[in-house]
N, C-alpha and C positions, 0 to 999 in steps of 0.2 A: 304810326309807322309810315303813313303816306308822306311822300316827299323826301324820305330818308334813303340813303343808299343801302342796298342789301348787305354790302360788306361792312357797314358800320356796326352791325350786331354780331359780327364774327369775332371771337376772342383772338387776341394777338398771337396766341400760341397755336391756333388752328390753321390748317392749310386752307388757302382761299381758292385753290384750283382754277387759276386764271386760264390755263390751257383749255379746259373744257368750255369755258365761256367763249373764248376766241373761236374755237372750232364750231360752236353752235352758231355764232353770229355770222361766221363766214360760210356757213352752210355745209361745212365738212361733215357734221353729224346732225341728225334731225333732233336729237334730245340726249340728255344724259341724266344719270341717277347717281347720287352719292350720299354718303352719311357724314354729317358734319355736326359740330357743336356750335350753338348760337347762345347768345346771352339773353336771358329774360329781362323784363323791365327792372326786376329787383337786383339784377346783376349776377344771378346764379346761372351757370352754364347748363344747357339742356341739349340732349342729343336729338337730332331730327334727320329724317330721310327726305332729301330734296330731289324731286323729279322736274327737270326744266326743259322747256321747248321754246321756240321763237315764232312769233306772229309776223308774217312778211307781207309787204305791200305787193302791188302788181308788178313791180320791177324785180321782185325777189329779194329785196333787202329786208333785214330784220328790223321791223318797226318797233317791236318791244318783245320782252321775254315773259313767258308764262311759267310760274313755278308752283308746284304742288308740294306742300311741306307736311310731313307726317311725323308725329311725336313718337319717337322710338326710345325715349329716355329709359323707360322701365326695362325694355329688352336689353339695352346696352348695359344697364346696371346689373341685370341678372347675368349677362355674359361675363361681366367683370368679376362678379362674385364666383361664378363657375370657374373661371380661369384661376382665380385665387385659390379656390378649393382644390383645383387640379394641381396647382403648384404645391400646395400643402401635402396633398396625397402623394405626389411624386417625391417630395422631400422625405416623407415618412417611409414610403416603400423603398426608396433607394438607400436609406440608411438602416433599414431593418436587418437584423442579424439573420433571420430566416429567409430562405428563398421564397419569392412570391411570383406567381405567374397567373395571368388571366387568359382564359380561352373563351371562345363563343360556343354556341350550341352545336357547332359542327366540329369542334375540337381544334380550331385554328388559334394559334397563340396571338393575343392582342398586346400583351405587355410582359416584360421580363426584367425583374429588378437586378441590381448589381450582385446581391448575394447569390441569385440564381446563376448569373454569369460565372461567379467564382466556383460554385460546386459542380456545375455541369460543363464548364469550359467553353461554352458558346457565348459570343457577344450577342447582345440583344438584337442588333440589326440583322444578324444571321438567322435567328429563329422566329422573330416576329413575322407572322404571315404563313409560317409552316404549321403542319399538323403536330399536335403535342406528342404524337407517337414517336417522334424523333428522340424523345427523352426516355423512352421505355425499352426494356429488353423483351425478348420473347418469353412467354406466350402473350403477355399483356399487349405488346405492340400490335399483334394481329387481331386482338379481340376488342380493342378500345372503341373503334367506331361502332361495333355492334352494341357495346354497353350504352353509348350515347343514343343510338337509334332506339334501343329498347326503352330508355328513360323518356325520350320524347314521345314514344308511343303510349306507354303505360303510366308515366308520371310517378312510378314507384322508385324511389331512390334506394340504392344499396350501400353506397359509401359516403353519400353527402351528409355532412354533419357528424360523421363517425371517423375518429382518428384511427389510423392503422399503419402498419409497417410494410413497406413495399421496397422494390429494388429500382434504383435509377441507373440510367446509362449515360456516361459521360461522352464527350465528343470523341475521345480517343478509344471508345468502345469498352472501357472498363466499367464494371458494375460496382455499386456501393449501396448499403442499406440507408433508407431514409424514412422518416415519419411524415405521413401525408394527412392533411385534413382539408376538406373541400367545402366551400360555402357557395351558395347559389344566390344570384341577384339579377334584377332586370333594369334595363335602361332603354328608353325609346322603343318600348314594345319588344325588345330582344332579350334573350336569356344569356347570361354570362356565368362563368364559374371561376372562382378564385381558389387557387391551390396554394397552400402554405406548406413548405417542405423544410425539413431539417435533416442535415447530414448527421447520422448517428454512428459513423464509422469509429470515431474515437471512443464513444460510449460503449460500443460493442467490444472494441479492443480492451477497454478497461474492465468490462464485465468478464471477458475471457481471462484476462490477467487475474482478476479477483477469484474466478473459479479455480484457476490453477493454483493460486495462493491458498485457497481454502482446502484444495486436495492435498497440497503439500503440508499444510498445517494439520489436517486430519491425520495424514500419514505419520507426521512427527509426533502428534499427540498419541496415536496408537502405539508407535514404537516406545515412546516414553512411558506410556501406561504399562506396556509389556515389561519394560525394564524395572519399573516400580513393583509390578506384580512379582517378577523374579526376585527382586531384592527383598520384598516382603516374605516370599516363600523361604528364601535363605534365612531371613531373620527368624521366621517361624520354626524352621528346622533347627536353627541354633538354640532357640529358646526351648524347643522340645528336648534337644540333646542336653541342654543345661538342666532341664527338669529331671531328665533321666539320671544325669550324673548326681544331682542333688538327692533324688530318691535312692540311688545306689549308695550314696554316702550315708544317708540316714539309715538305710538298711544295714550297711556295714557297721555303723555306730551302734545300731540296735543289736546286731548279732554279736558285736564285741561285748556289749553289756550283758547279753544273755550268756555269752561264753564265760564271762567273769563270774556271773551268778552261778552258772552250771558248775564251773570249776570249784567254787566254794562249797556248793551242796554236795558235789561228788566226793570231795575230801571228807566232809562230815559223815556222809553215808558210808564211805569206805572204812572209817573208824568203827562205825556200828557193825558192819559186816565182819570186820576183823574180830570184834568181841564175840559175835555170834559164832563165827567159824571156830574160834578157840574153845568155846563152851561145848560145841558139837564134838570136837576131838576128845574132850574130857568125858562126854557122855558115851562115846563109842566103847571106851574101856569098861564102863559099868554095865552096858547092855550087851555084852558079848554073848550071854547065854539066852537072850530073848531075840529070836530072828525077826519078829514083827517090828519091835522097837528099833532094832539095828537097821532094818530096811528103811524105816521112816527117817531115822537119823541120817542115813546115807543120802536119801533123797533130799533132805533139808540141806545137807552139806553140799550136794551138787547145785542146789538152787543158790546157796550162798556163794559158791564159786562162780556161778553164772552172773550173780549180782556183782561180784568183784570185777568180772570181765566187762559188765555193763558200765561200772564205774570207770574202768579204764577207757572205755569208748567215750564216755562223757568228758573225761579229762582230755582225750585226744581231740574231741570237738572243741573244747574250750581253748586248746592250743592250736586249733585248725590243722590237726594232723590227720592223715588218711587212716581208714580202718584196716583191719587185718583179715581179709578173706582167706579161707583155707579149704582143702578138700575134705568133705564130710560125707558120712553115710546117713541118709535121711531116716532110714528105718531105725537104726540104732539111736540116732539123736532124738527121734520122737518117742521111742520107748523109754529112754531115760527121762524124758520130760513129761511122761504120761501122768505120773502121780501128782505133780504140781498143777497140771491143767485140770485134773479131776477135782482137786481140792479148791481150785480157784473158781470153777463154774458152779459148784454145789451139787447136792444130791438129786436135784430135779432134772438134771440133764445127764444122760448116759453118754460117755465119751468112748468112742470105739476107733481103734487104729487098724486099718487093713494093710498089713505089711507083708502079705503073701507074695505079692508081685515083686520081682527083682528090680529095684530102682538103680538108676545110674548114680554114681557119686557126683556131687555138685560142688561148685566153688561158692562158698557163702561165709559170711561172718556169723559164727555160731550164735552169739548173743543176739544179734539183730534178727536172725531167723526165728529163734525161740521167742523173742519178744513179739514178733509179728504174729506167730501162731497163737500166743497167749492173748494178745489183743483181739484176735479174731474170735477166739472162744469166749472171752468176756463180753464182747459186743453181741455175740449170738445169745448168750445168757440174758443180757439186758433187754434184747428185743423180743423175747418169748415169755409169755405169762404162764403157760402150762408145761407139764412134763414133756420132754422131747429127747431125741437122740442126735448127737452131733458126731458125724462120721468123717474121718480124714482118710483119703485113699488116693492112690495114683490115678491119673486120667485113664479113660477107657482104652486109649492107644498107648500102652505102657512104654513102648520102645521109641515113641516119637518125641518125647521130651522128658525132662527131669523134674517137672513141677508136681504139685499136689492139687487135688480137688476136694473141697469141703462141702458137705451137704447137711442141712438141718431139717430133720423130719418132725 
């Protein structure tokens, strides 16, 4: 290097700073320091820090220059990498969809990306250097410094590393919901916090619209369900009505068949009764001198006549004709019927009619009434195994009604 000019090792693209040298030689400045690139012997550039001064003679002229050269190549390379990293970080942060803001441990905003500018309405130049409280509504605005002070004092995080939903405040004062997550990091011995924020206004609106849609859907489903239930009930009612109609039709068909069968039996039975009644008329003439036989023949004749009336009723039923009620005296009707009842129930049952009380006349079909009394007597006989007495009498309050009371002792 001896004998070579100092400028011969300076790359052509590097500034040679001739002004500093002139000022040093002229005595305008005692020394200067600068960072420059030089070429190593192998031709590779290297960053150095040059501190130069001048040695002067007794007349004050610069006899020669003294330079102290410090290798700062590693530092400059590190600074270059850091600047590149910062450029990458800034490119990522500025193109991020979410809002990103960095604050220091005092809450002062250090950086504010473009998405944060969009959602809060502040330009970065306006909020950087301000306290982050400017982005918060009350009551968080008044409490935030206390939160930071408590964290610096206790070291206990409450929201760091935990995402949550908060409210943000725009420049125009309007409030909006946002999701916030906070990360902590350190640089140069200082503590910083990065907040990542996302405006969820549209999501909230979509959720509200979905909620209203679900309510509407549930209401419509409920209405449709009620309509279907009502339709199902109507269908059930119609099916039940159809079933009742089918049952009634089947019953009518059955009754029609029974009526036809009853009509045929009644005709045949009526022929038998006609033969019996004719023979009884012949027997009356031959038993004129025997009162007992005459009484039995008359009772049998009355029974045959009642049978004939019963046949008429069966024929009326077969033709679906109404019966023929008439005014009758129960006392007389029962006494006429007594012998037939006695013969029907047998000797083990004593039949007694209490007809002393004066009974009111009643409207009744004679044959139906006598058939009912006869059935009552026969049922009483069939339900008793020992000898007993069957008594037919008016009720205890004789004038209150026109019915009968039957007692089996």
